[in-house]
KOLDREN-60309 format. One record per residue (C-alpha): residue in three letters; x, y, z. Coordinates in steps of 0.25 Angstrom, whole numbers, plus 5000, padded with zeros to 4 digits. Example, Ala and Ser with C-alpha at 12.3 -4.5 7.8 and 13.67 -1.06 7.14 Angstrom:
<rec resn="ala" px="5049" py="4982" pz="5031"/>
<rec resn="ser" px="5055" py="4996" pz="5029"/>
This chain:
<rec resn="met" px="5000" py="5000" pz="5000"/>
<rec resn="ser" px="5006" py="5013" pz="4996"/>
<rec resn="ser" px="5003" py="5024" pz="5006"/>
<rec resn="met" px="5007" py="5039" pz="5006"/>
<rec resn="glu" px="5009" py="5043" pz="5021"/>
<rec resn="ser" px="5016" py="5055" pz="5027"/>
<rec resn="gly" px="5016" py="5059" pz="5041"/>
<rec resn="val" px="5005" py="5066" pz="5048"/>
<rec resn="gly" px="5007" py="5080" pz="5049"/>
<rec resn="glu" px="5002" py="5094" pz="5046"/>
<rec resn="ala" px="4996" py="5096" pz="5032"/>
<rec resn="arg" px="5004" py="5104" pz="5022"/>
<rec resn="leu" px="5001" py="5109" pz="5008"/>
<rec resn="val" px="5007" py="5098" pz="4999"/>
<rec resn="gly" px="5004" py="5104" pz="4985"/>
<rec resn="thr" px="4995" py="5098" pz="4974"/>
<rec resn="leu" px="4994" py="5086" pz="4965"/>
<rec resn="tyr" px="5003" py="5089" pz="4953"/>
<rec resn="ala" px="5010" py="5083" pz="4942"/>
<rec resn="pro" px="5024" py="5087" pz="4937"/>
<rec resn="ala" px="5024" py="5100" pz="4929"/>
<rec resn="glu" px="5027" py="5098" pz="4914"/>
<rec resn="glu" px="5025" py="5104" pz="4900"/>
<rec resn="arg" px="5011" py="5100" pz="4896"/>
<rec resn="ala" px="5003" py="5101" pz="4882"/>
<rec resn="pro" px="4990" py="5107" pz="4882"/>
<rec resn="ala" px="4980" py="5098" pz="4889"/>
<rec resn="val" px="4971" py="5096" pz="4877"/>
<rec resn="ala" px="4983" py="5090" pz="4870"/>
<rec resn="arg" px="4988" py="5081" pz="4881"/>
<rec resn="ala" px="4986" py="5066" pz="4882"/>
<rec resn="pro" px="4978" py="5061" pz="4894"/>
<rec resn="glu" px="4985" py="5060" pz="4908"/>
<rec resn="arg" px="4991" py="5048" pz="4914"/>
<rec resn="tyr" px="4986" py="5044" pz="4927"/>
<rec resn="gln" px="4993" py="5034" pz="4936"/>
<rec resn="leu" px="4988" py="5037" pz="4950"/>
<rec resn="val" px="4974" py="5040" pz="4954"/>
<rec resn="cys" px="4972" py="5045" pz="4968"/>
<rec resn="val" px="4958" py="5043" pz="4976"/>
<rec resn="pro" px="4957" py="5051" pz="4989"/>
<rec resn="leu" px="4948" py="5044" pz="4999"/>
<rec resn="asp" px="4943" py="5050" pz="5012"/>
<rec resn="gly" px="4936" py="5038" pz="5017"/>
<rec resn="ser" px="4922" py="5043" pz="5013"/>
<rec resn="pro" px="4913" py="5035" pz="5003"/>
<rec resn="gln" px="4912" py="5048" pz="4995"/>
<rec resn="ser" px="4927" py="5048" pz="4993"/>
<rec resn="glu" px="4926" py="5034" pz="4987"/>
<rec resn="his" px="4917" py="5039" pz="4976"/>
<rec resn="ala" px="4930" py="5042" pz="4969"/>
<rec resn="leu" px="4935" py="5027" pz="4969"/>
<rec resn="pro" px="4928" py="5022" pz="4957"/>
<rec resn="trp" px="4933" py="5033" pz="4948"/>
<rec resn="ala" px="4947" py="5032" pz="4953"/>
<rec resn="arg" px="4947" py="5017" pz="4951"/>
<rec resn="ala" px="4941" py="5017" pz="4937"/>
<rec resn="leu" px="4951" py="5028" pz="4933"/>
<rec resn="ala" px="4963" py="5021" pz="4939"/>
<rec resn="arg" px="4960" py="5008" pz="4932"/>
<rec resn="arg" px="4957" py="5015" pz="4918"/>
<rec resn="leu" px="4969" py="5024" pz="4919"/>
<rec resn="asp" px="4978" py="5013" pz="4925"/>
<rec resn="ala" px="4981" py="5021" pz="4937"/>
<rec resn="arg" px="4984" py="5018" pz="4951"/>
<rec resn="leu" px="4974" py="5022" pz="4962"/>
<rec resn="cys" px="4978" py="5028" pz="4975"/>
<rec resn="phe" px="4968" py="5030" pz="4987"/>
<rec resn="val" px="4972" py="5041" pz="4996"/>
<rec resn="his" px="4967" py="5045" pz="5010"/>
<rec resn="val" px="4972" py="5056" pz="5019"/>
<rec resn="his" px="4974" py="5053" pz="5033"/>
<rec resn="gln" px="4969" py="5063" pz="5043"/>
<rec resn="ala" px="4977" py="5063" pz="5056"/>
<rec resn="gly" px="4969" py="5065" pz="5069"/>
<rec resn="ser" px="4971" py="5078" pz="5077"/>
<rec resn="asp" px="4969" py="5072" pz="5091"/>
<rec resn="arg" px="4983" py="5067" pz="5093"/>
<rec resn="ala" px="4986" py="5075" pz="5105"/>
<rec resn="tyr" px="4973" py="5070" pz="5112"/>
<rec resn="thr" px="4974" py="5055" pz="5108"/>
<rec resn="gly" px="4989" py="5053" pz="5111"/>
<rec resn="arg" px="5000" py="5050" pz="5101"/>
<rec resn="gly" px="4999" py="5034" pz="5101"/>
<rec resn="ala" px="4984" py="5034" pz="5100"/>
<rec resn="tyr" px="4984" py="5044" pz="5089"/>
<rec resn="ala" px="4994" py="5037" pz="5081"/>
<rec resn="arg" px="4986" py="5024" pz="5082"/>
<rec resn="arg" px="4974" py="5030" pz="5078"/>
<rec resn="glu" px="4980" py="5037" pz="5066"/>
<rec resn="asn" px="4987" py="5024" pz="5062"/>
<rec resn="glu" px="4973" py="5017" pz="5062"/>
<rec resn="gln" px="4967" py="5028" pz="5054"/>
<rec resn="arg" px="4977" py="5027" pz="5044"/>
<rec resn="cys" px="4976" py="5012" pz="5043"/>
<rec resn="glu" px="4961" py="5013" pz="5041"/>
<rec resn="glu" px="4962" py="5024" pz="5030"/>
<rec resn="ser" px="4972" py="5015" pz="5023"/>
<rec resn="arg" px="4963" py="5003" pz="5024"/>
<rec resn="tyr" px="4951" py="5012" pz="5019"/>
<rec resn="leu" px="4960" py="5016" pz="5006"/>
<rec resn="trp" px="4964" py="5002" pz="5003"/>
<rec resn="ser" px="4950" py="4997" pz="5004"/>
<rec resn="lys" px="4947" py="5006" pz="4992"/>
<rec resn="val" px="4957" py="4999" pz="4983"/>
<rec resn="asp" px="4950" py="4990" pz="4974"/>
<rec resn="met" px="4959" py="4977" pz="4976"/>
<rec resn="gly" px="4950" py="4969" pz="4967"/>
<rec resn="gly" px="4952" py="4978" pz="4955"/>
<rec resn="arg" px="4967" py="4977" pz="4957"/>
<rec resn="glu" px="4968" py="4992" pz="4956"/>
<rec resn="pro" px="4982" py="4998" pz="4958"/>
<rec resn="ala" px="4979" py="5007" pz="4970"/>
<rec resn="ala" px="4985" py="5012" pz="4983"/>
<rec resn="ala" px="4980" py="5018" pz="4996"/>
<rec resn="ser" px="4987" py="5029" pz="5003"/>
<rec resn="val" px="4984" py="5037" pz="5016"/>
<rec resn="val" px="4990" py="5050" pz="5015"/>
<rec resn="met" px="4994" py="5056" pz="5029"/>
<rec resn="gly" px="4993" py="5069" pz="5035"/>
<rec resn="gly" px="4989" py="5083" pz="5031"/>
<rec resn="arg" px="4977" py="5089" pz="5025"/>
<rec resn="val" px="4969" py="5080" pz="5016"/>
<rec resn="pro" px="4970" py="5088" pz="5003"/>
<rec resn="asp" px="4985" py="5091" pz="5004"/>
<rec resn="ala" px="4988" py="5076" pz="5007"/>
<rec resn="leu" px="4980" py="5071" pz="4995"/>
<rec resn="leu" px="4987" py="5082" pz="4986"/>
<rec resn="arg" px="5001" py="5078" pz="4992"/>
<rec resn="phe" px="4998" py="5063" pz="4990"/>
<rec resn="gly" px="4994" py="5065" pz="4975"/>
<rec resn="arg" px="5006" py="5073" pz="4972"/>
<rec resn="glu" px="5016" py="5064" pz="4979"/>
<rec resn="gln" px="5009" py="5051" pz="4972"/>
<rec resn="his" px="5008" py="5058" pz="4959"/>
<rec resn="val" px="4993" py="5056" pz="4958"/>
<rec resn="asp" px="4987" py="5058" pz="4944"/>
<rec resn="leu" px="4972" py="5058" pz="4947"/>
<rec resn="val" px="4964" py="5061" pz="4960"/>
<rec resn="val" px="4950" py="5054" pz="4961"/>
<rec resn="met" px="4941" py="5059" pz="4972"/>
<rec resn="thr" px="4927" py="5063" pz="4976"/>
<rec resn="ala" px="4924" py="5078" pz="4980"/>
<rec resn="tyr" px="4917" py="5075" pz="4993"/>
<rec resn="gly" px="4920" py="5067" pz="5005"/>
<rec resn="ala" px="4910" py="5062" pz="5016"/>
<rec resn="asn" px="4904" py="5069" pz="5028"/>
<rec resn="gly" px="4903" py="5060" pz="5040"/>
<rec resn="thr" px="4913" py="5050" pz="5046"/>
<rec resn="gly" px="4928" py="5050" pz="5045"/>
<rec resn="his" px="4935" py="5062" pz="5039"/>
<rec resn="pro" px="4931" py="5063" pz="5024"/>
<rec resn="trp" px="4939" py="5074" pz="5017"/>
<rec resn="leu" px="4937" py="5072" pz="5003"/>
<rec resn="gly" px="4927" py="5084" pz="5000"/>
<rec resn="ser" px="4937" py="5095" pz="5004"/>
<rec resn="val" px="4949" py="5088" pz="4999"/>
<rec resn="ala" px="4943" py="5086" pz="4985"/>
<rec resn="asp" px="4942" py="5101" pz="4983"/>
<rec resn="arg" px="4956" py="5103" pz="4988"/>
<rec resn="val" px="4962" py="5092" pz="4979"/>
<rec resn="leu" px="4954" py="5098" pz="4967"/>
<rec resn="arg" px="4960" py="5111" pz="4970"/>
<rec resn="ser" px="4975" py="5107" pz="4971"/>
<rec resn="ala" px="4977" py="5094" pz="4964"/>
<rec resn="arg" px="4985" py="5095" pz="4951"/>
<rec resn="val" px="4980" py="5081" pz="4946"/>
<rec resn="pro" px="4966" py="5078" pz="4941"/>
<rec resn="val" px="4956" py="5075" pz="4952"/>
<rec resn="leu" px="4943" py="5067" pz="4948"/>
<rec resn="val" px="4932" py="5071" pz="4957"/>
<rec resn="val" px="4921" py="5060" pz="4959"/>
<rec resn="pro" px="4907" py="5065" pz="4963"/>
<rec resn="val" px="4900" py="5060" pz="4975"/>
<rec resn="gly" px="4885" py="5061" pz="4977"/>
<rec resn="ala" px="4872" py="5056" pz="4972"/>
<rec resn="asp" px="4874" py="5062" pz="4958"/>
<rec resn="ala" px="4888" py="5055" pz="4957"/>
<rec resn="pro" px="4889" py="5043" pz="4947"/>
<rec resn="asp" px="4889" py="5029" pz="4953"/>
<rec resn="met" px="4903" py="5026" pz="4958"/>
<rec resn="thr" px="4900" py="5012" pz="4961"/>
<rec resn="gln" px="4903" py="5009" pz="4946"/>
<rec resn="met" px="4917" py="5011" pz="4939"/>
<rec resn="pro" px="4916" py="5024" pz="4933"/>
<rec resn="leu" px="4918" py="5026" pz="4918"/>
<rec resn="val" px="4922" py="5039" pz="4911"/>
<rec resn="arg" px="4914" py="5040" pz="4898"/>
<rec resn="arg" px="4913" py="5055" pz="4896"/>
<rec resn="val" px="4922" py="5066" pz="4901"/>
<rec resn="leu" px="4917" py="5081" pz="4902"/>
<rec resn="val" px="4928" py="5091" pz="4901"/>
<rec resn="pro" px="4925" py="5106" pz="4903"/>
<rec resn="leu" px="4935" py="5116" pz="4896"/>
<rec resn="asp" px="4935" py="5131" pz="4896"/>
<rec resn="gly" px="4946" py="5133" pz="4885"/>
<rec resn="ser" px="4958" py="5134" pz="4894"/>
<rec resn="ser" px="4970" py="5125" pz="4894"/>
<rec resn="ala" px="4968" py="5123" pz="4909"/>
<rec resn="ala" px="4954" py="5117" pz="4907"/>
<rec resn="glu" px="4960" py="5107" pz="4896"/>
<rec resn="glu" px="4970" py="5102" pz="4907"/>
<rec resn="val" px="4960" py="5092" pz="4911"/>
<rec resn="leu" px="4959" py="5085" pz="4897"/>
<rec resn="pro" px="4970" py="5075" pz="4899"/>
<rec resn="his" px="4965" py="5071" pz="4912"/>
<rec resn="ala" px="4951" py="5069" pz="4907"/>
<rec resn="leu" px="4956" py="5061" pz="4895"/>
<rec resn="thr" px="4964" py="5052" pz="4905"/>
<rec resn="leu" px="4951" py="5049" pz="4912"/>
<rec resn="gly" px="4942" py="5048" pz="4900"/>
<rec resn="asp" px="4951" py="5040" pz="4891"/>
<rec resn="ala" px="4952" py="5029" pz="4901"/>
<rec resn="ser" px="4938" py="5025" pz="4899"/>
<rec resn="gly" px="4936" py="5031" pz="4884"/>
<rec resn="ala" px="4928" py="5043" pz="4888"/>
<rec resn="gly" px="4923" py="5054" pz="4880"/>
<rec resn="tyr" px="4925" py="5069" pz="4883"/>
<rec resn="thr" px="4916" py="5081" pz="4882"/>
<rec resn="leu" px="4923" py="5095" pz="4883"/>
<rec resn="val" px="4914" py="5106" pz="4887"/>
<rec resn="arg" px="4916" py="5121" pz="4888"/>
<rec resn="val" px="4906" py="5130" pz="4896"/>
<rec resn="glu" px="4905" py="5144" pz="4890"/>
<rec resn="pro" px="4898" py="5155" pz="4898"/>
<rec resn="val" px="4884" py="5160" pz="4893"/>
<rec resn="pro" px="4887" py="5173" pz="4885"/>
<rec resn="ala" px="4882" py="5186" pz="4892"/>
<rec resn="arg" px="4870" py="5192" pz="4886"/>
<rec resn="arg" px="4873" py="5204" pz="4877"/>
<rec resn="gly" px="4869" py="5217" pz="4885"/>
<rec resn="ser" px="4865" py="5209" pz="4898"/>
<rec resn="pro" px="4869" py="5216" pz="4911"/>
<rec resn="asp" px="4881" py="5212" pz="4918"/>
<rec resn="gly" px="4885" py="5202" pz="4907"/>
<rec resn="gln" px="4874" py="5192" pz="4912"/>
<rec resn="his" px="4873" py="5179" pz="4904"/>
<rec resn="ala" px="4862" py="5177" pz="4894"/>
<rec resn="pro" px="4852" py="5167" pz="4898"/>
<rec resn="glu" px="4852" py="5160" pz="4885"/>
<rec resn="arg" px="4861" py="5149" pz="4883"/>
<rec resn="gly" px="4856" py="5143" pz="4870"/>
<rec resn="ala" px="4864" py="5139" pz="4857"/>
<rec resn="glu" px="4864" py="5153" pz="4852"/>
<rec resn="asn" px="4873" py="5157" pz="4864"/>
<rec resn="ala" px="4881" py="5144" pz="4864"/>
<rec resn="ala" px="4885" py="5144" pz="4850"/>
<rec resn="pro" px="4894" py="5157" pz="4850"/>
<rec resn="val" px="4898" py="5156" pz="4864"/>
<rec resn="gly" px="4903" py="5142" pz="4863"/>
<rec resn="his" px="4910" py="5143" pz="4849"/>
<rec resn="ala" px="4924" py="5145" pz="4855"/>
<rec resn="ala" px="4922" py="5135" pz="4866"/>
<rec resn="gln" px="4917" py="5124" pz="4855"/>
<rec resn="arg" px="4930" py="5127" pz="4847"/>
<rec resn="tyr" px="4938" py="5125" pz="4859"/>
<rec resn="leu" px="4932" py="5112" pz="4864"/>
<rec resn="asp" px="4933" py="5107" pz="4849"/>
<rec resn="tyr" px="4948" py="5110" pz="4849"/>
<rec resn="val" px="4950" py="5102" pz="4863"/>
<rec resn="ala" px="4941" py="5091" pz="4858"/>
<rec resn="ala" px="4948" py="5089" pz="4845"/>
<rec resn="arg" px="4962" py="5088" pz="4853"/>
<rec resn="leu" px="4956" py="5077" pz="4862"/>
<rec resn="arg" px="4950" py="5070" pz="4850"/>
<rec resn="glu" px="4964" py="5069" pz="4844"/>
<rec resn="arg" px="4967" py="5060" pz="4856"/>
<rec resn="gly" px="4955" py="5051" pz="4854"/>
<rec resn="ala" px="4945" py="5057" pz="4864"/>
<rec resn="asn" px="4930" py="5057" pz="4862"/>
<rec resn="val" px="4927" py="5072" pz="4864"/>
<rec resn="asp" px="4915" py="5081" pz="4863"/>
<rec resn="val" px="4913" py="5096" pz="4867"/>
<rec resn="arg" px="4902" py="5104" pz="4873"/>
<rec resn="val" px="4901" py="5119" pz="4874"/>
<rec resn="val" px="4891" py="5124" pz="4885"/>
<rec resn="val" px="4887" py="5139" pz="4886"/>
<rec resn="asp" px="4883" py="5141" pz="4901"/>
<rec resn="ala" px="4886" py="5150" pz="4912"/>
<rec resn="his" px="4887" py="5138" pz="4922"/>
<rec resn="ala" px="4899" py="5130" pz="4918"/>
<rec resn="ala" px="4899" py="5120" pz="4929"/>
<rec resn="glu" px="4884" py="5117" pz="4927"/>
<rec resn="ser" px="4886" py="5116" pz="4912"/>
<rec resn="val" px="4898" py="5106" pz="4914"/>
<rec resn="leu" px="4890" py="5097" pz="4924"/>
<rec resn="ala" px="4877" py="5097" pz="4915"/>
<rec resn="leu" px="4886" py="5093" pz="4903"/>
<rec resn="ala" px="4892" py="5082" pz="4911"/>
<rec resn="asp" px="4878" py="5077" pz="4914"/>
<rec resn="glu" px="4874" py="5078" pz="4900"/>
<rec resn="ile" px="4885" py="5070" pz="4894"/>
<rec resn="asp" px="4886" py="5061" pz="4906"/>
<rec resn="ala" px="4900" py="5064" pz="4908"/>
<rec resn="asp" px="4908" py="5054" pz="4917"/>
<rec resn="leu" px="4919" py="5064" pz="4921"/>
<rec resn="ile" px="4921" py="5079" pz="4920"/>
<rec resn="ala" px="4935" py="5084" pz="4919"/>
<rec resn="leu" px="4939" py="5098" pz="4921"/>
<rec resn="thr" px="4950" py="5108" pz="4926"/>
<rec resn="leu" px="4949" py="5116" pz="4939"/>
<rec resn="his" px="4954" py="5129" pz="4933"/>
<rec resn="gly" px="4956" py="5136" pz="4920"/>
<rec resn="asp" px="4966" py="5146" pz="4916"/>
<rec resn="gly" px="4959" py="5158" pz="4921"/>
<rec resn="gly" px="4948" py="5168" pz="4919"/>
<rec resn="arg" px="4935" py="5162" pz="4914"/>
<rec resn="gln" px="4942" py="5148" pz="4912"/>
<rec resn="arg" px="4946" py="5148" pz="4927"/>
<rec resn="arg" px="4932" py="5152" pz="4931"/>
<rec resn="leu" px="4926" py="5142" pz="4923"/>
<rec resn="leu" px="4935" py="5130" pz="4927"/>
<rec resn="gly" px="4936" py="5134" pz="4941"/>
<rec resn="ser" px="4921" py="5135" pz="4945"/>
<rec resn="leu" px="4917" py="5125" pz="4935"/>
<rec resn="ala" px="4926" py="5114" pz="4940"/>
<rec resn="asp" px="4922" py="5117" pz="4955"/>
<rec resn="lys" px="4907" py="5116" pz="4951"/>
<rec resn="val" px="4909" py="5104" pz="4942"/>
<rec resn="ile" px="4917" py="5096" pz="4953"/>
<rec resn="arg" px="4907" py="5099" pz="4964"/>
<rec resn="ser" px="4894" py="5097" pz="4956"/>
<rec resn="ala" px="4898" py="5086" pz="4946"/>
<rec resn="ser" px="4891" py="5072" pz="4947"/>
<rec resn="arg" px="4902" py="5065" pz="4940"/>
<rec resn="pro" px="4918" py="5065" pz="4942"/>
<rec resn="val" px="4926" py="5077" pz="4938"/>
<rec resn="leu" px="4940" py="5077" pz="4934"/>
<rec resn="ala" px="4947" py="5090" pz="4939"/>
<rec resn="tyr" px="4961" py="5094" pz="4935"/>
<rec resn="arg" px="4969" py="5107" pz="4939"/>
<rec resn="pro" px="4978" py="5111" pz="4928"/>
<rec resn="arg" px="4993" py="5112" pz="4932"/>
<rec resn="gly" px="4994" py="5127" pz="4929"/>
<rec resn="thr" px="4983" py="5131" pz="4939"/>
<rec resn="arg" px="4984" py="5134" pz="4954"/>
<rec resn="pro" px="4976" py="5126" pz="4964"/>
<rec resn="arg" px="4964" py="5133" pz="4969"/>
<rec resn="pro" px="4964" py="5136" pz="4984"/>
<rec resn="ala" px="4956" py="5127" pz="4993"/>
């Protein structure tokens, strides 16, 4: 059993998940990424285990290793229980956490997996440190933990990991509207929102990696804001969003998406494009995902700036929190992590 343990001590900021810097071609021209290690953070709650079917399916199709990770939270009552009793209790708790992780390894499937209990520090920092030191290529986790027994931490941790990780994070939904996680999931259609910036295209190689593993098709979408009505006060948007408005407004967006789609088709991808004219970008993306029955939404967390940054920043937050299907979120290397 491989275990990554460091001494219990004060938390320190350990940086972010990252890959070595190198010269890179434009994202639309790059080949799919290669994943070798898929990490699944678990906090002991049933909600966190919703990520397991997706992690197992992707690891098998990508021929990658799986790693289940739990961050041990040291007790704070050492001065009251005595050093000996405190050490025995901590050791028992760590052993129980390790047994829990190994119980999630599918021995029957002979999957190459490992379970690790990371010691000490704040949970998000410990996960980010583990991913950096172990060269994790993909993190698969749910957005929410449980409320009740134990110490579920995944809800707040997911937000911090999304803001700081420099590798893709697959966020699996939890709730009544979430897909049935008892079946091995299959990616048949991937929806990719783009805004015309090179940063938005950075998610494409990762989307191709997950989609090509199961022969998925891709839908590229660009949401254009509703044009302001001529002569309207304060630049209010026109209420009409019919074809007469969509055609001139979406012409440039259509040309851009056709260009990106053509580059992807050169690699053998099955791609179609959509242009949506609507003032509510996130709602439009979610509605389109339902319409085409997408199995996965892939997007970046920030654009280059200006309207692109506003679109991708707010859109990603809303889509991740509201989607009833998994969302692959990726932060381009040239952007700074958002403050927690």
